[in-house]
N, CA, C, O and the ligand as a Tripos MOL2 file, in Angstrom:
@<TRIPOS>MOLECULE
protein
  241   239    61     0     0
PROTEIN
NO_CHARGES

@<TRIPOS>ATOM
      1 N         178.3720   67.2030   56.3070 N.3       1 MET1
      2 CA        179.6280   66.7750   55.6840 C.3       1 MET1
      3 C         179.3810   66.3830   54.2270 C.2       1 MET1
      4 O         178.2740   65.9740   53.8790 O.2       1 MET1
      5 N         180.3870   66.5030   53.3840 N.am      2 LYS2
      6 CA        180.2880   66.0900   51.9900 C.3       2 LYS2
      7 C         180.5330   64.5820   51.8820 C.2       2 LYS2
      8 O         181.3620   64.0140   52.5930 O.2       2 LYS2
      9 N         179.7900   63.9590   50.9770 N.am      3 CYS3
     10 CA        179.9910   62.5370   50.7650 C.3       3 CYS3
     11 C         181.4440   62.2810   50.3530 C.2       3 CYS3
     12 O         181.9380   62.9190   49.4230 O.2       3 CYS3
     13 N         182.1320   61.3620   51.0290 N.am      4 PRO4
     14 CA        183.5600   61.1570   50.7550 C.3       4 PRO4
     15 C         183.8540   60.4470   49.4450 C.2       4 PRO4
     16 O         185.0190   60.3560   49.0580 O.2       4 PRO4
     17 N         182.8400   59.9380   48.7440 N.am      5 CYS5
     18 CA        183.1150   59.2490   47.4770 C.3       5 CYS5
     19 C         183.3980   60.2270   46.3620 C.2       5 CYS5
     20 O         183.8900   59.8340   45.3040 O.2       5 CYS5
     21 N         183.0930   61.5160   46.5810 N.am      6 GLY6
     22 CA        183.3650   62.5030   45.5580 C.3       6 GLY6
     23 C         182.1570   62.8700   44.7160 C.2       6 GLY6
     24 O         182.2900   63.6320   43.7590 O.2       6 GLY6
     25 N         180.9780   62.3470   45.0480 N.am      7 CYS7
     26 CA        179.7870   62.6410   44.2520 C.3       7 CYS7
     27 C         179.2740   64.0450   44.5140 C.2       7 CYS7
     28 O         178.4190   64.5350   43.7760 O.2       7 CYS7
     29 N         179.7710   64.6930   45.5380 N.am      8 GLY8
     30 CA        179.3970   66.0660   45.8060 C.3       8 GLY8
     31 C         178.1670   66.2230   46.6790 C.2       8 GLY8
     32 O         177.7840   67.3400   47.0270 O.2       8 GLY8
     33 N         177.5540   65.1210   47.0270 N.am      9 ARG9
     34 CA        176.3520   65.1660   47.8290 C.3       9 ARG9
     35 C         176.6740   65.5240   49.2790 C.2       9 ARG9
     36 O         177.7100   65.1370   49.8210 O.2       9 ARG9
     37 N         175.7670   66.2660   49.8810 N.am     10 THR10
     38 CA        175.9300   66.5860   51.2850 C.3      10 THR10
     39 C         175.1410   65.5880   52.1230 C.2      10 THR10
     40 O         173.9510   65.3710   51.8950 O.2      10 THR10
     41 N         175.8000   65.0020   53.0710 N.am     11 ILE11
     42 CA        175.1610   64.0380   53.9600 C.3      11 ILE11
     43 C         174.7680   64.7660   55.2390 C.2      11 ILE11
     44 O         175.5840   65.4220   55.8870 O.2      11 ILE11
     45 N         173.5100   64.6290   55.5750 N.am     12 GLU12
     46 CA        173.0730   65.2280   56.8320 C.3      12 GLU12
     47 C         173.0730   64.1550   57.9080 C.2      12 GLU12
     48 O         172.3810   63.1420   57.8020 O.2      12 GLU12
     49 N         173.8450   64.3920   58.9190 N.am     13 LEU13
     50 CA        173.9370   63.4390   60.0190 C.3      13 LEU13
     51 C         173.2400   64.0320   61.2290 C.2      13 LEU13
     52 O         173.5830   65.1190   61.6930 O.2      13 LEU13
     53 N         172.2780   63.3170   61.7190 N.am     14 LEU14
     54 CA        171.5060   63.8060   62.8430 C.3      14 LEU14
     55 C         172.1500   63.3080   64.1290 C.2      14 LEU14
     56 O         172.1900   62.1080   64.4010 O.2      14 LEU14
     57 N         172.6380   64.2320   64.8930 N.am     15 VAL15
     58 CA        173.3100   63.8590   66.1320 C.3      15 VAL15
     59 C         172.5810   64.3890   67.3650 C.2      15 VAL15
     60 O         173.0630   64.2780   68.4920 O.2      15 VAL15
     61 N         171.4040   64.9700   67.1190 N.am     16 ILE16
     62 CA        170.6490   65.3940   68.2930 C.3      16 ILE16
     63 C         169.9460   64.1890   68.9150 C.2      16 ILE16
     64 O         169.5490   63.2790   68.1880 O.2      16 ILE16
     65 N         169.7850   64.1550   70.2010 N.am     17 PRO17
     66 CA        169.2770   62.9520   70.8860 C.3      17 PRO17
     67 C         167.8780   62.5420   70.4480 C.2      17 PRO17
     68 O         167.5280   61.3640   70.5270 O.2      17 PRO17
     69 N         167.0650   63.5060   69.9820 N.am     18 GLU18
     70 CA        165.6790   63.1870   69.6490 C.3      18 GLU18
     71 C         165.5340   62.5920   68.2550 C.2      18 GLU18
     72 O         164.4780   62.0540   67.9230 O.2      18 GLU18
     73 N         166.5620   62.6770   67.4470 N.am     19 ALA19
     74 CA        166.4450   62.2660   66.0550 C.3      19 ALA19
     75 C         166.5040   60.7450   65.9110 C.2      19 ALA19
     76 O         167.1160   60.0440   66.7170 O.2      19 ALA19
     77 N         165.8590   60.2700   64.8760 N.am     20 SER20
     78 CA        165.9370   58.8480   64.5680 C.3      20 SER20
     79 C         165.8680   58.6740   63.0580 C.2      20 SER20
     80 O         164.8850   59.1500   62.4900 O.2      20 SER20
     81 N         166.7810   58.0560   62.3560 N.am     21 PRO21
     82 CA        168.0000   57.5120   62.9520 C.3      21 PRO21
     83 C         168.9600   58.6250   63.3520 C.2      21 PRO21
     84 O         168.8710   59.7510   62.8640 O.2      21 PRO21
     85 N         169.8290   58.3010   64.2010 N.am     22 ARG22
     86 CA        170.8090   59.2840   64.6240 C.3      22 ARG22
     87 C         172.1690   58.6100   64.7570 C.2      22 ARG22
     88 O         172.2810   57.3840   64.7670 O.2      22 ARG22
     89 N         173.1840   59.4370   64.8560 N.am     23 TRP23
     90 CA        174.5380   58.9200   65.0020 C.3      23 TRP23
     91 C         175.1620   59.4920   66.2560 C.2      23 TRP23
     92 O         174.8910   60.6230   66.6590 O.2      23 TRP23
     93 N         175.9920   58.6860   66.8480 N.am     24 ASN24
     94 CA        176.8190   59.1920   67.9230 C.3      24 ASN24
     95 C         178.1260   59.6860   67.3200 C.2      24 ASN24
     96 O         178.7400   59.0060   66.4980 O.2      24 ASN24
     97 N         178.5370   60.8580   67.7290 N.am     25 ILE25
     98 CA        179.8250   61.3650   67.2710 C.3      25 ILE25
     99 C         180.6760   61.6400   68.4880 C.2      25 ILE25
    100 O         180.2600   62.3240   69.4220 O.2      25 ILE25
    101 N         181.8770   61.0940   68.4580 N.am     26 THR26
    102 CA        182.8030   61.2820   69.5670 C.3      26 THR26
    103 C         184.1250   61.7780   68.9980 C.2      26 THR26
    104 O         184.4270   61.5680   67.8230 O.2      26 THR26
    105 N         184.8850   62.4200   69.8210 N.am     27 SER27
    106 CA        186.2090   62.8740   69.4100 C.3      27 SER27
    107 C         187.2560   62.2110   70.2790 C.2      27 SER27
    108 O         187.0810   62.0660   71.4890 O.2      27 SER27
    109 N         188.3570   61.8060   69.6420 N.am     28 ASP28
    110 CA        189.4410   61.2190   70.4320 C.3      28 ASP28
    111 C         190.3150   62.3360   71.0070 C.2      28 ASP28
    112 O         189.9960   63.5180   70.8810 O.2      28 ASP28
    113 N         191.3970   61.9490   71.6250 N.am     29 SER29
    114 CA        192.2210   62.9430   72.3210 C.3      29 SER29
    115 C         192.8450   63.9500   71.3680 C.2      29 SER29
    116 O         193.2470   65.0360   71.7860 O.2      29 SER29
    117 N         192.9310   63.5920   70.0730 N.am     30 ALA30
    118 CA        193.4790   64.5180   69.0740 C.3      30 ALA30
    119 C         192.3880   65.3430   68.4070 C.2      30 ALA30
    120 O         192.6660   66.1270   67.4990 O.2      30 ALA30
    121 N         191.1430   65.1690   68.8560 N.am     31 GLY31
    122 CA        190.0480   65.9380   68.2930 C.3      31 GLY31
    123 C         189.4910   65.3750   66.9980 C.2      31 GLY31
    124 O         188.7080   66.0340   66.3150 O.2      31 GLY31
    125 N         189.8980   64.1460   66.6570 N.am     32 ARG32
    126 CA        189.4120   63.5400   65.4190 C.3      32 ARG32
    127 C         188.0730   62.8600   65.6630 C.2      32 ARG32
    128 O         187.9160   62.1310   66.6430 O.2      32 ARG32
    129 N         187.1050   63.0910   64.7770 N.am     33 PRO33
    130 CA        185.7650   62.5620   65.0110 C.3      33 PRO33
    131 C         185.6330   61.0890   64.6340 C.2      33 PRO33
    132 O         186.2370   60.6150   63.6720 O.2      33 PRO33
    133 N         184.8290   60.3860   65.4190 N.am     34 THR34
    134 CA        184.4460   59.0150   65.1140 C.3      34 THR34
    135 C         182.9280   58.9470   65.1630 C.2      34 THR34
    136 O         182.3010   59.4130   66.1140 O.2      34 THR34
    137 N         182.3470   58.3590   64.1210 N.am     35 LEU35
    138 CA        180.9030   58.2250   64.0460 C.3      35 LEU35
    139 C         180.4830   56.7890   64.2900 C.2      35 LEU35
    140 O         181.1770   55.8520   63.8950 O.2      35 LEU35
    141 N         179.3600   56.6260   64.9340 N.am     36 HIS36
    142 CA        178.7720   55.3050   65.1150 C.3      36 HIS36
    143 C         177.2610   55.4440   65.0230 C.2      36 HIS36
    144 O         176.7380   56.3590   65.6590 O.2      36 HIS36
    145 N         176.5220   54.6430   64.3080 N.am     37 PRO37
    146 CA        177.0410   53.5350   63.4720 C.3      37 PRO37
    147 C         177.5740   54.0270   62.1420 C.2      37 PRO37
    148 O         177.7920   55.2260   61.9680 O.2      37 PRO37
    149 N         177.7860   53.1250   61.2040 N.am     38 SER38
    150 CA        178.2950   53.4960   59.8870 C.3      38 SER38
    151 C         177.2500   54.2990   59.1160 C.2      38 SER38
    152 O         176.0620   54.2800   59.4390 O.2      38 SER38
    153 N         177.7220   55.0010   58.0940 N.am     39 VAL39
    154 CA        176.8360   55.7920   57.2410 C.3      39 VAL39
    155 C         176.5630   54.9910   55.9710 C.2      39 VAL39
    156 O         177.4950   54.5430   55.3030 O.2      39 VAL39
    157 N         175.2950   54.8140   55.6420 N.am     40 HIS40
    158 CA        174.9250   54.0440   54.4660 C.3      40 HIS40
    159 C         173.9170   54.8440   53.6590 C.2      40 HIS40
    160 O         172.7870   55.0530   54.1010 O.2      40 HIS40
    161 N         174.3240   55.2930   52.4750 N.am     41 MET41
    162 CA        173.4290   56.0250   51.5890 C.3      41 MET41
    163 C         172.5050   55.0260   50.9000 C.2      41 MET41
    164 O         172.9640   54.1030   50.2260 O.2      41 MET41
    165 N         171.2130   55.2170   51.0740 N.am     42 LYS42
    166 CA        170.2660   54.2470   50.5310 C.3      42 LYS42
    167 C         169.9010   54.5340   49.0820 C.2      42 LYS42
    168 O         169.2670   53.7050   48.4300 O.2      42 LYS42
    169 N         170.2880   55.6840   48.5750 N.am     43 ASP43
    170 CA        170.0790   55.9800   47.1610 C.3      43 ASP43
    171 C         171.3210   56.6990   46.6520 C.2      43 ASP43
    172 O         172.3130   56.8240   47.3700 O.2      43 ASP43
    173 N         171.2610   57.1730   45.4000 N.am     44 GLY44
    174 CA        172.4080   57.8680   44.8500 C.3      44 GLY44
    175 C         173.6110   56.9490   44.7510 C.2      44 GLY44
    176 O         173.5350   55.8770   44.1520 O.2      44 GLY44
    177 N         174.7170   57.3700   45.3370 N.am     45 CYS45
    178 CA        175.9730   56.6350   45.1750 C.3      45 CYS45
    179 C         176.0440   55.3830   46.0380 C.2      45 CYS45
    180 O         176.9430   54.5610   45.8630 O.2      45 CYS45
    181 N         175.1010   55.2290   46.9730 N.am     46 LYS46
    182 CA        175.0410   54.0490   47.8340 C.3      46 LYS46
    183 C         176.3350   53.8260   48.6200 C.2      46 LYS46
    184 O         176.7520   52.6940   48.8620 O.2      46 LYS46
    185 N         176.9390   54.9150   48.9990 N.am     47 SER47
    186 CA        178.1520   54.8040   49.7890 C.3      47 SER47
    187 C         177.8540   54.1840   51.1430 C.2      47 SER47
    188 O         176.8040   54.4310   51.7380 O.2      47 SER47
    189 N         178.7730   53.3900   51.6120 N.am     48 HIS48
    190 CA        178.6620   52.7760   52.9320 C.3      48 HIS48
    191 C         180.0420   52.8320   53.5700 C.2      48 HIS48
    192 O         180.9820   52.1790   53.1190 O.2      48 HIS48
    193 N         180.1400   53.6150   54.6150 N.am     49 PHE49
    194 CA        181.4720   53.8210   55.1820 C.3      49 PHE49
    195 C         181.3820   54.1120   56.6710 C.2      49 PHE49
    196 O         180.3330   54.4820   57.1990 O.2      49 PHE49
    197 N         182.5020   53.9340   57.3140 N.am     50 TRP50
    198 CA        182.6720   54.3350   58.7010 C.3      50 TRP50
    199 C         183.5670   55.5620   58.7330 C.2      50 TRP50
    200 O         184.4210   55.7430   57.8650 O.2      50 TRP50
    201 N         183.3690   56.3860   59.7170 N.am     51 LEU51
    202 CA        184.3000   57.4720   59.9760 C.3      51 LEU51
    203 C         184.9180   57.2000   61.3420 C.2      51 LEU51
    204 O         184.2570   57.2790   62.3770 O.2      51 LEU51
    205 N         186.1790   56.8860   61.3090 N.am     52 ARG52
    206 CA        186.8770   56.5730   62.5530 C.3      52 ARG52
    207 C         188.1300   57.4280   62.6550 C.2      52 ARG52
    208 O         188.9620   57.4470   61.7480 O.2      52 ARG52
    209 N         188.2520   58.1300   63.7650 N.am     53 HIS53
    210 CA        189.4180   58.9720   64.0240 C.3      53 HIS53
    211 C         189.6880   59.9110   62.8550 C.2      53 HIS53
    212 O         190.8360   60.1340   62.4680 O.2      53 HIS53
    213 N         188.5950   60.4620   62.2950 N.am     54 GLY54
    214 CA        188.7240   61.4450   61.2430 C.3      54 GLY54
    215 C         189.0190   60.8700   59.8640 C.2      54 GLY54
    216 O         189.2200   61.6210   58.9100 O.2      54 GLY54
    217 N         189.0450   59.5400   59.7530 N.am     55 ARG55
    218 CA        189.3630   58.9190   58.4730 C.3      55 ARG55
    219 C         188.1950   58.0500   58.0200 C.2      55 ARG55
    220 O         187.5200   57.4150   58.8300 O.2      55 ARG55
    221 N         187.9740   58.0370   56.7040 N.am     56 VAL56
    222 CA        186.8880   57.2450   56.1260 C.3      56 VAL56
    223 C         187.3860   55.8240   55.8820 C.2      56 VAL56
    224 O         188.4490   55.6030   55.3010 O.2      56 VAL56
    225 N         186.5800   54.8700   56.3450 N.am     57 GLN57
    226 CA        186.8660   53.4660   56.0700 C.3      57 GLN57
    227 C         185.6820   52.9150   55.3060 C.2      57 GLN57
    228 O         184.5660   52.8740   55.8240 O.2      57 GLN57
    229 N         185.9190   52.4920   54.0840 N.am     58 TRP58
    230 CA        184.8350   52.0160   53.2320 C.3      58 TRP58
    231 C         184.4270   50.6030   53.5950 C.2      58 TRP58
    232 O         185.2570   49.7490   53.9070 O.2      58 TRP58
    233 N         183.1130   50.3800   53.5430 N.am     59 CYS59
    234 CA        182.6060   49.0280   53.6790 C.3      59 CYS59
    235 C         182.5570   48.3900   52.2910 C.2      59 CYS59
    236 O         182.3520   49.0730   51.2870 O.2      59 CYS59
    237 N         182.7410   47.1140   52.2520 N.am     60 LYS60
    238 CA        182.6770   46.4160   50.9750 C.3      60 LYS60
    239 C         181.2390   46.4000   50.4710 C.2      60 LYS60
    240 O         180.9650   45.8550   49.4020 O.2      60 LYS60
    241 ZN        178.7500   59.7320   47.2300 Zn       61 ZN61
@<TRIPOS>BOND
     1     1     2 1
     2     2     3 1
     3     3     4 2
     4     3     5 am
     5     5     6 1
     6     6     7 1
     7     7     8 2
     8     7     9 am
     9     9    10 1
    10    10    11 1
    11    11    12 2
    12    11    13 am
    13    13    14 1
    14    14    15 1
    15    15    16 2
    16    15    17 am
    17    17    18 1
    18    18    19 1
    19    19    20 2
    20    19    21 am
    21    21    22 1
    22    22    23 1
    23    23    24 2
    24    23    25 am
    25    25    26 1
    26    26    27 1
    27    27    28 2
    28    27    29 am
    29    29    30 1
    30    30    31 1
    31    31    32 2
    32    31    33 am
    33    33    34 1
    34    34    35 1
    35    35    36 2
    36    35    37 am
    37    37    38 1
    38    38    39 1
    39    39    40 2
    40    39    41 am
    41    41    42 1
    42    42    43 1
    43    43    44 2
    44    43    45 am
    45    45    46 1
    46    46    47 1
    47    47    48 2
    48    47    49 am
    49    49    50 1
    50    50    51 1
    51    51    52 2
    52    51    53 am
    53    53    54 1
    54    54    55 1
    55    55    56 2
    56    55    57 am
    57    57    58 1
    58    58    59 1
    59    59    60 2
    60    59    61 am
    61    61    62 1
    62    62    63 1
    63    63    64 2
    64    63    65 am
    65    65    66 1
    66    66    67 1
    67    67    68 2
    68    67    69 am
    69    69    70 1
    70    70    71 1
    71    71    72 2
    72    71    73 am
    73    73    74 1
    74    74    75 1
    75    75    76 2
    76    75    77 am
    77    77    78 1
    78    78    79 1
    79    79    80 2
    80    79    81 am
    81    81    82 1
    82    82    83 1
    83    83    84 2
    84    83    85 am
    85    85    86 1
    86    86    87 1
    87    87    88 2
    88    87    89 am
    89    89    90 1
    90    90    91 1
    91    91    92 2
    92    91    93 am
    93    93    94 1
    94    94    95 1
    95    95    96 2
    96    95    97 am
    97    97    98 1
    98    98    99 1
    99    99   100 2
   100    99   101 am
   101   101   102 1
   102   102   103 1
   103   103   104 2
   104   103   105 am
   105   105   106 1
   106   106   107 1
   107   107   108 2
   108   107   109 am
   109   109   110 1
   110   110   111 1
   111   111   112 2
   112   111   113 am
   113   113   114 1
   114   114   115 1
   115   115   116 2
   116   115   117 am
   117   117   118 1
   118   118   119 1
   119   119   120 2
   120   119   121 am
   121   121   122 1
   122   122   123 1
   123   123   124 2
   124   123   125 am
   125   125   126 1
   126   126   127 1
   127   127   128 2
   128   127   129 am
   129   129   130 1
   130   130   131 1
   131   131   132 2
   132   131   133 am
   133   133   134 1
   134   134   135 1
   135   135   136 2
   136   135   137 am
   137   137   138 1
   138   138   139 1
   139   139   140 2
   140   139   141 am
   141   141   142 1
   142   142   143 1
   143   143   144 2
   144   143   145 am
   145   145   146 1
   146   146   147 1
   147   147   148 2
   148   147   149 am
   149   149   150 1
   150   150   151 1
   151   151   152 2
   152   151   153 am
   153   153   154 1
   154   154   155 1
   155   155   156 2
   156   155   157 am
   157   157   158 1
   158   158   159 1
   159   159   160 2
   160   159   161 am
   161   161   162 1
   162   162   163 1
   163   163   164 2
   164   163   165 am
   165   165   166 1
   166   166   167 1
   167   167   168 2
   168   167   169 am
   169   169   170 1
   170   170   171 1
   171   171   172 2
   172   171   173 am
   173   173   174 1
   174   174   175 1
   175   175   176 2
   176   175   177 am
   177   177   178 1
   178   178   179 1
   179   179   180 2
   180   179   181 am
   181   181   182 1
   182   182   183 1
   183   183   184 2
   184   183   185 am
   185   185   186 1
   186   186   187 1
   187   187   188 2
   188   187   189 am
   189   189   190 1
   190   190   191 1
   191   191   192 2
   192   191   193 am
   193   193   194 1
   194   194   195 1
   195   195   196 2
   196   195   197 am
   197   197   198 1
   198   198   199 1
   199   199   200 2
   200   199   201 am
   201   201   202 1
   202   202   203 1
   203   203   204 2
   204   203   205 am
   205   205   206 1
   206   206   207 1
   207   207   208 2
   208   207   209 am
   209   209   210 1
   210   210   211 1
   211   211   212 2
   212   211   213 am
   213   213   214 1
   214   214   215 1
   215   215   216 2
   216   215   217 am
   217   217   218 1
   218   218   219 1
   219   219   220 2
   220   219   221 am
   221   221   222 1
   222   222   223 1
   223   223   224 2
   224   223   225 am
   225   225   226 1
   226   226   227 1
   227   227   228 2
   228   227   229 am
   229   229   230 1
   230   230   231 1
   231   231   232 2
   232   231   233 am
   233   233   234 1
   234   234   235 1
   235   235   236 2
   236   235   237 am
   237   237   238 1
   238   238   239 1
   239   239   240 2
@<TRIPOS>SUBSTRUCTURE
     1 MET1         2 RESIDUE 1 A MET
     2 LYS2         6 RESIDUE 1 A LYS
     3 CYS3        10 RESIDUE 1 A CYS
     4 PRO4        14 RESIDUE 1 A PRO
     5 CYS5        18 RESIDUE 1 A CYS
     6 GLY6        22 RESIDUE 1 A GLY
     7 CYS7        26 RESIDUE 1 A CYS
     8 GLY8        30 RESIDUE 1 A GLY
     9 ARG9        34 RESIDUE 1 A ARG
    10 THR10       38 RESIDUE 1 A THR
    11 ILE11       42 RESIDUE 1 A ILE
    12 GLU12       46 RESIDUE 1 A GLU
    13 LEU13       50 RESIDUE 1 A LEU
    14 LEU14       54 RESIDUE 1 A LEU
    15 VAL15       58 RESIDUE 1 A VAL
    16 ILE16       62 RESIDUE 1 A ILE
    17 PRO17       66 RESIDUE 1 A PRO
    18 GLU18       70 RESIDUE 1 A GLU
    19 ALA19       74 RESIDUE 1 A ALA
    20 SER20       78 RESIDUE 1 A SER
    21 PRO21       82 RESIDUE 1 A PRO
    22 ARG22       86 RESIDUE 1 A ARG
    23 TRP23       90 RESIDUE 1 A TRP
    24 ASN24       94 RESIDUE 1 A ASN
    25 ILE25       98 RESIDUE 1 A ILE
    26 THR26      102 RESIDUE 1 A THR
    27 SER27      106 RESIDUE 1 A SER
    28 ASP28      110 RESIDUE 1 A ASP
    29 SER29      114 RESIDUE 1 A SER
    30 ALA30      118 RESIDUE 1 A ALA
    31 GLY31      122 RESIDUE 1 A GLY
    32 ARG32      126 RESIDUE 1 A ARG
    33 PRO33      130 RESIDUE 1 A PRO
    34 THR34      134 RESIDUE 1 A THR
    35 LEU35      138 RESIDUE 1 A LEU
    36 HIS36      142 RESIDUE 1 A HIS
    37 PRO37      146 RESIDUE 1 A PRO
    38 SER38      150 RESIDUE 1 A SER
    39 VAL39      154 RESIDUE 1 A VAL
    40 HIS40      158 RESIDUE 1 A HIS
    41 MET41      162 RESIDUE 1 A MET
    42 LYS42      166 RESIDUE 1 A LYS
    43 ASP43      170 RESIDUE 1 A ASP
    44 GLY44      174 RESIDUE 1 A GLY
    45 CYS45      178 RESIDUE 1 A CYS
    46 LYS46      182 RESIDUE 1 A LYS
    47 SER47      186 RESIDUE 1 A SER
    48 HIS48      190 RESIDUE 1 A HIS
    49 PHE49      194 RESIDUE 1 A PHE
    50 TRP50      198 RESIDUE 1 A TRP
    51 LEU51      202 RESIDUE 1 A LEU
    52 ARG52      206 RESIDUE 1 A ARG
    53 HIS53      210 RESIDUE 1 A HIS
    54 GLY54      214 RESIDUE 1 A GLY
    55 ARG55      218 RESIDUE 1 A ARG
    56 VAL56      222 RESIDUE 1 A VAL
    57 GLN57      226 RESIDUE 1 A GLN
    58 TRP58      230 RESIDUE 1 A TRP
    59 CYS59      234 RESIDUE 1 A CYS
    60 LYS60      238 RESIDUE 1 A LYS
    61 ZN61       241 GROUP 0 **** ****
């Protein structure tokens, strides 16, 4: 997925069970994805956000 802040960076999210760190991705009844835990870029734009029901929620 592309970083939602607009910096153009591609975020690689590891959702395979063997990966660490990894994220759980679930879809609700409308097919909208929810990620857990939050995504935190440790360099670059340092974005920290949740993806819930297909929408980005920024952390302060
Ligand atoms: Zn960014």
